C-alpha positions as CSV (number, residue, x, y, z in Angstrom):
1,M,160.5,56.5,-3.3
2,T,161.9,56.8,0.2
3,L,165.4,57.1,1.7
4,T,165.1,53.4,2.7
5,Q,164.4,52.4,-0.9
6,L,167.3,54.5,-2.1
7,R,169.6,52.7,0.3
8,I,168.3,49.3,-0.9
9,L,169.0,50.3,-4.5
10,K,172.6,51.0,-3.6
11,K,172.9,47.7,-1.7
12,E,171.4,45.7,-4.6
13,G,173.6,47.5,-7.2
14,E,170.6,49.1,-9.0
15,K,171.5,52.6,-10.4
16,I,169.6,55.6,-9.1
17,T,168.3,58.2,-11.5
18,C,168.0,61.9,-10.8
19,L,167.1,65.0,-12.9
20,T,166.5,68.6,-12.1
21,A,163.0,70.2,-12.4
22,Y,161.8,73.7,-11.8
23,D,158.1,73.6,-12.6
24,A,155.0,71.5,-12.5
25,S,154.9,70.4,-16.1
26,F,158.4,69.0,-16.2
27,A,158.1,67.5,-12.7
28,Y,155.0,65.5,-13.9
29,I,156.9,64.1,-16.9
30,L,159.9,63.1,-14.8
31,D,157.7,61.5,-12.1
32,Q,155.7,59.6,-14.7
33,A,158.9,58.4,-16.4
34,G,160.0,56.7,-13.2
35,I,162.9,59.0,-12.3
36,D,164.0,58.1,-8.7
37,M,164.9,61.5,-7.5
38,I,163.9,65.0,-8.6
39,L,166.2,67.9,-7.7
40,V,164.9,71.4,-7.6
41,G,168.3,72.9,-8.3
42,D,169.6,76.4,-7.8
43,S,170.8,75.8,-11.4
44,L,167.5,77.6,-12.1
45,G,169.4,80.8,-11.6
46,M,171.2,80.0,-14.9
47,V,168.7,78.0,-17.0
48,I,165.5,79.8,-15.9
49,Q,166.6,83.3,-14.7
50,G,169.5,83.8,-17.1
51,H,172.2,84.6,-14.6
52,D,175.9,83.7,-15.1
53,S,176.0,81.6,-11.9
54,T,173.8,80.2,-9.2
55,L,174.8,82.9,-6.7
56,P,171.9,85.4,-7.1
57,V,169.2,82.7,-6.3
58,T,167.3,83.4,-3.1
59,I,165.6,81.2,-0.6
60,E,162.3,82.6,-1.8
61,D,163.1,81.5,-5.4
62,M,163.8,78.0,-4.1
63,I,160.6,77.8,-2.1
64,Y,158.5,79.1,-5.1
65,H,159.9,76.5,-7.6
66,C,159.8,73.7,-5.1
67,Q,156.1,74.3,-4.5
68,Q,155.5,74.1,-8.2
69,V,157.4,70.8,-8.6
70,H,155.8,69.3,-5.5
71,R,152.3,69.7,-6.9
72,C,153.0,67.1,-9.6
73,V,155.3,64.6,-7.9
74,Q,153.7,61.5,-6.5
75,N,156.5,58.9,-6.8
76,S,160.0,60.5,-7.0
77,W,162.0,61.6,-3.9
78,L,162.0,65.4,-3.9
79,V,165.3,67.2,-3.1
80,V,165.8,71.0,-3.0
81,D,169.0,73.0,-3.1
82,M,169.7,75.4,-0.3
83,P,171.0,78.6,-2.2
84,F,174.1,80.6,-1.6
85,M,174.6,81.9,2.0
86,S,171.3,80.3,3.2
87,Y,173.3,77.9,5.4
88,A,176.3,80.1,6.3
89,T,175.8,79.2,10.0
90,P,174.0,76.2,11.6
91,S,171.2,78.3,13.0
92,T,170.6,80.0,9.6
93,A,170.6,76.6,7.9
94,L,168.1,75.2,10.3
95,E,165.7,78.2,9.8
96,N,166.0,78.1,6.0
97,A,165.9,74.3,5.7
98,A,162.7,74.3,7.8
99,R,161.1,76.8,5.4
100,L,162.1,74.6,2.4
101,M,160.5,71.6,4.0
102,R,157.4,73.3,5.4
103,E,156.6,75.9,2.7
104,G,158.3,74.2,-0.3
105,Q,157.3,70.7,0.8
106,A,160.6,69.2,-0.1
107,Q,161.6,65.8,1.4
108,M,165.4,66.6,1.6
109,V,167.7,69.6,1.4
110,K,171.0,69.7,-0.4
111,L,174.1,71.7,0.8
112,E,177.4,72.3,-1.0
113,G,180.6,71.9,1.0
114,G,182.9,69.7,3.0
115,A,183.9,69.1,6.6
116,W,183.0,72.7,7.6
117,L,179.3,71.6,7.2
118,V,179.6,68.7,9.7
119,E,178.0,70.7,12.6
120,T,175.2,71.9,10.3
121,V,174.4,68.5,8.8
122,R,174.3,67.0,12.3
123,L,172.0,69.8,13.5
124,L,169.6,69.3,10.6
125,T,169.4,65.6,10.7
126,E,169.0,65.4,14.5
127,R,165.9,67.6,14.0
128,G,164.4,65.4,11.3
129,I,165.6,67.2,8.1
130,P,167.2,64.7,5.6
131,V,170.4,66.1,4.1
132,C,172.1,65.5,0.7
133,A,175.7,66.6,0.7
134,H,177.6,67.8,-2.4
135,L,181.4,67.6,-3.0
136,G,183.7,68.2,-5.9
137,L,182.8,71.1,-8.1
138,T,180.5,73.1,-5.9
139,P,179.0,75.9,-8.1
140,Q,178.2,78.2,-5.2
141,S,182.0,78.4,-4.6
142,V,182.8,79.0,-8.3
143,H,184.8,82.2,-7.7
144,Q,186.9,80.6,-4.9
145,L,187.5,77.6,-7.0
146,G,188.7,79.8,-9.9
147,G,185.9,78.8,-12.3
148,Y,184.1,75.6,-13.2
149,R,187.1,73.3,-12.9
150,I,187.5,69.6,-12.4
151,Q,188.3,68.8,-8.8
152,G,190.5,65.9,-7.4
153,R,193.4,66.3,-9.8
154,I,196.1,66.5,-7.1
155,E,196.7,64.2,-4.1
156,S,195.7,66.8,-1.5
157,E,192.3,67.4,-3.2
158,V,191.7,63.6,-3.4
159,T,192.5,63.2,0.3
160,Q,190.3,66.1,1.2
161,L,187.4,64.7,-0.8
162,R,187.6,61.3,0.8
163,D,187.9,62.8,4.3
164,D,185.0,65.1,3.7
165,A,182.8,62.4,2.4
166,I,183.3,60.2,5.4
167,A,182.8,63.1,7.8
168,L,179.6,64.2,6.2
169,Q,178.2,60.6,6.3
170,A,179.2,60.3,9.9
171,A,177.3,63.6,10.6
172,G,174.1,62.2,9.2
173,A,174.1,63.0,5.4
174,S,171.9,60.4,3.6
175,I,173.1,61.0,0.0
176,L,176.2,62.5,-1.5
177,I,176.5,64.2,-4.9
178,L,179.9,64.1,-6.5
179,E,180.5,66.6,-9.3
180,C,183.3,66.9,-11.8
181,I,185.9,64.6,-10.2
182,P,187.9,61.8,-11.9
183,G,185.9,58.6,-12.3
184,L,188.4,56.5,-10.3
185,I,188.2,58.8,-7.3
186,A,184.4,58.8,-7.4
187,S,184.5,55.0,-7.5
188,D,186.7,54.8,-4.5
189,I,184.5,57.2,-2.5
190,T,181.4,55.3,-3.5
191,A,183.0,52.0,-2.2
192,D,184.0,53.6,1.1
193,L,180.5,54.9,1.9
194,E,177.3,53.2,3.0
195,I,175.1,56.1,1.7
196,P,174.3,56.4,-2.0
197,T,176.5,58.6,-4.2
198,I,175.0,60.4,-7.2
199,G,177.5,61.5,-9.9
200,I,177.5,64.3,-12.3
201,G,180.6,64.3,-14.4
202,A,182.0,61.7,-11.9
203,G,182.0,58.5,-13.9
204,S,179.8,55.4,-14.1
205,E,180.7,53.8,-10.7
206,C,178.6,56.1,-8.6
207,D,175.4,54.7,-7.3
208,G,173.4,57.0,-9.5
209,Q,173.5,59.8,-12.0
210,V,172.1,63.3,-12.1
211,L,172.0,65.8,-14.9
212,V,170.5,69.3,-15.3
213,L,167.3,68.7,-17.3
214,Y,168.0,71.5,-19.8
215,D,171.5,70.0,-20.5
216,M,170.1,66.5,-21.3
217,L,167.5,68.1,-23.5
218,G,170.1,70.2,-25.4
219,I,168.4,73.5,-24.6
220,T,170.9,75.1,-22.3
221,R,172.2,78.3,-23.7
222,G,175.9,78.6,-24.3
223,R,178.5,75.9,-23.8
224,K,177.2,72.4,-23.0
225,P,179.0,70.4,-20.2
226,S,181.2,67.7,-21.7
227,F,179.9,65.1,-19.2
228,S,176.3,65.6,-20.3
229,K,174.4,64.0,-23.3
230,D,171.6,65.4,-25.5
231,F,169.0,62.7,-25.2
232,L,166.4,64.7,-27.0
233,Q,168.5,64.8,-30.2
234,E,168.4,61.0,-30.3
235,T,164.7,60.5,-29.4
236,G,162.8,63.5,-30.8
237,T,160.4,64.1,-27.9
238,I,160.9,65.2,-24.3
239,S,159.1,62.4,-22.6
240,V,160.9,59.7,-24.6
241,A,164.2,61.5,-24.0
242,I,163.7,61.4,-20.2
243,T,162.7,57.7,-20.4
244,A,165.9,57.1,-22.5
245,F,168.0,58.8,-19.8
246,N,166.4,56.7,-17.1
247,D,166.9,53.5,-19.0
248,A,170.5,54.4,-20.0
249,V,171.5,55.0,-16.4
250,K,169.7,51.9,-15.1
251,K,171.4,49.7,-17.8
252,G,174.8,51.3,-17.2
253,S,175.3,52.7,-20.7
254,F,175.4,56.3,-19.4
255,P,177.7,57.8,-18.6
256,G,180.2,56.5,-21.1
257,K,184.0,57.0,-21.2
258,E,183.4,60.2,-23.2
259,H,181.4,61.7,-20.3
260,T,184.1,60.8,-17.7
261,F,187.1,62.6,-16.4
262,N,190.4,60.7,-15.9
């Protein structure tokens, strides 16, 4: 999988699949199942390390887990999260993104935030580092947002989301993740952009879907996100569950209305 192929999938209307992975064993299963993108997410802070948020995750943590995943990925496009405060300034972002690409062997870095990241995205992409942007519910800003809340409920938030999406694309972002926003808003943003959008709790009209692996296997401790689905419960084995997720997204049966915010 390459960025060119991902753009072709959007152009041809074929859904893009993405799941998180944090180690070699799961990465191998995802890669063999035909998952288009694998995200080494800073969600590892919660599902692997047991924290209450992603904020304690360090750049060293991300490099370590990205290295593990990379060893068993031959086909999927490999994206890694830049953790909290690792891209607070453009120069800091460049230094840390270079480490994630060089040491972690990622193919793309992901950053959370809107128009304030335009200069950073432009700097990274001009220097050959592909960028995935992330709007909507941005977990690294959980305290500022007042918790894990749906975004885009009021007109000012909708306008900001649209403006930020266009600005980030113009700055060079190649993919945009939309998290926990109403499906109609995500659909409009997807139609406005040339780059693929990947939704998580953002409805079925995004160009693709991503879930945290532990959520779609039903093994996340505590409350499960309402936009997720336990594919393991229906299938019985991990490999079949991952294949079922891939097929459901490709066929358009996931996410359903019950996984979408209005």
